[in-house]
C-alpha positions as CSV (number, residue, x, y, z in Angstrom):
1,G,0.0,0.0,0.0
2,N,0.9,3.6,-0.1
3,Y,1.1,6.1,2.7
4,V,0.0,9.7,2.6
5,A,2.0,11.2,5.4
6,T,4.2,10.6,8.4
7,E,4.5,12.5,11.7
8,E,7.9,13.9,12.5
9,R,8.4,15.8,15.7
10,W,4.8,17.1,15.8
11,Q,5.0,18.1,12.1
12,I,3.3,16.3,9.2
13,R,5.5,15.3,6.2
14,L,3.5,14.4,3.1
15,S,4.6,11.7,0.8
16,I,4.6,12.3,-3.0
17,E,1.0,10.9,-3.1
18,G,0.0,13.0,-0.1
19,S,1.3,16.1,-1.7
20,Q,-0.7,15.3,-4.8
21,L,-3.9,14.8,-2.8
22,I,-3.5,17.8,-0.4
23,G,-1.4,20.2,-2.5
24,K,-4.2,21.7,-4.5
25,Y,-5.9,22.8,-1.2
26,A,-2.7,24.1,0.4
27,K,-2.4,27.9,0.9
28,K,1.2,28.2,2.2
29,N,4.5,26.5,2.3
30,I,4.5,25.7,-1.4
31,L,7.6,26.2,-3.6
32,E,7.0,26.4,-7.3
33,I,10.2,25.2,-9.1
34,N,11.2,25.4,-12.8
35,D,11.7,22.5,-15.2
36,E,15.5,22.4,-14.6
37,D,15.0,22.1,-10.8
38,V,12.4,19.3,-11.3
39,K,15.2,17.1,-12.8
40,S,17.5,17.8,-9.9
41,W,14.7,17.2,-7.4
42,L,13.7,13.9,-8.9
43,K,17.3,12.8,-8.8
44,G,17.4,13.4,-5.1
45,F,19.2,16.7,-4.9
46,N,18.3,19.6,-2.5
47,I,17.0,22.9,-3.9
48,N,18.3,26.3,-2.9
49,T,15.8,29.1,-2.4
50,D,15.6,32.7,-1.3
51,E,12.1,32.3,0.1
52,K,11.4,31.6,3.8
53,F,9.2,28.7,4.8
54,E,8.1,26.9,8.0
55,K,9.5,23.3,8.3
56,F,8.0,21.1,5.5
57,V,7.4,22.5,2.0
58,I,5.3,21.1,-0.8
59,I,7.2,21.1,-4.1
60,K,5.3,22.0,-7.2
61,N,6.0,22.4,-10.9
62,K,3.1,23.9,-13.0
63,N,0.2,21.6,-12.1
64,D,2.3,18.7,-10.7
65,F,3.0,18.1,-7.0
66,L,6.4,16.4,-6.5
67,G,6.4,15.6,-2.8
68,T,7.7,17.5,0.2
69,G,11.0,18.6,1.5
70,K,12.2,20.2,4.8
71,Y,13.3,23.9,4.7
72,A,16.5,24.7,6.5
73,N,19.0,27.5,6.0
74,G,17.9,28.6,2.6
75,K,17.5,25.2,1.0
76,I,14.8,22.5,0.7
77,I,16.1,19.1,1.8
78,N,14.9,16.3,-0.4
79,Y,12.9,13.5,1.1
80,I,12.4,11.3,-2.0
81,S,13.4,7.8,-1.1
82,K,16.3,6.3,-3.1
83,E,14.0,3.7,-4.7
84,R,11.8,6.5,-6.2
85,R,14.6,8.7,-7.5
86,I,15.5,9.0,-11.2
87,R,19.0,7.8,-12.0
């Protein structure tokens, strides 16, 4: 089966499927990335950003939700599991 979210230190981290279900209703903590950053994200790399967020961020490209990452010190830490990354 699939999971939608996990709880981490009183915060909810959405899975890729969870971000696709919840993302269209979210009002904050959404980072829109460009096509070049999508490739890096799906390969498992972190994304640098000048925007400020609170803890977990939904990653979006156009109408696609690509999962969540954790904001820390100007970057979004990638949480895509190794099995789901593009090589």
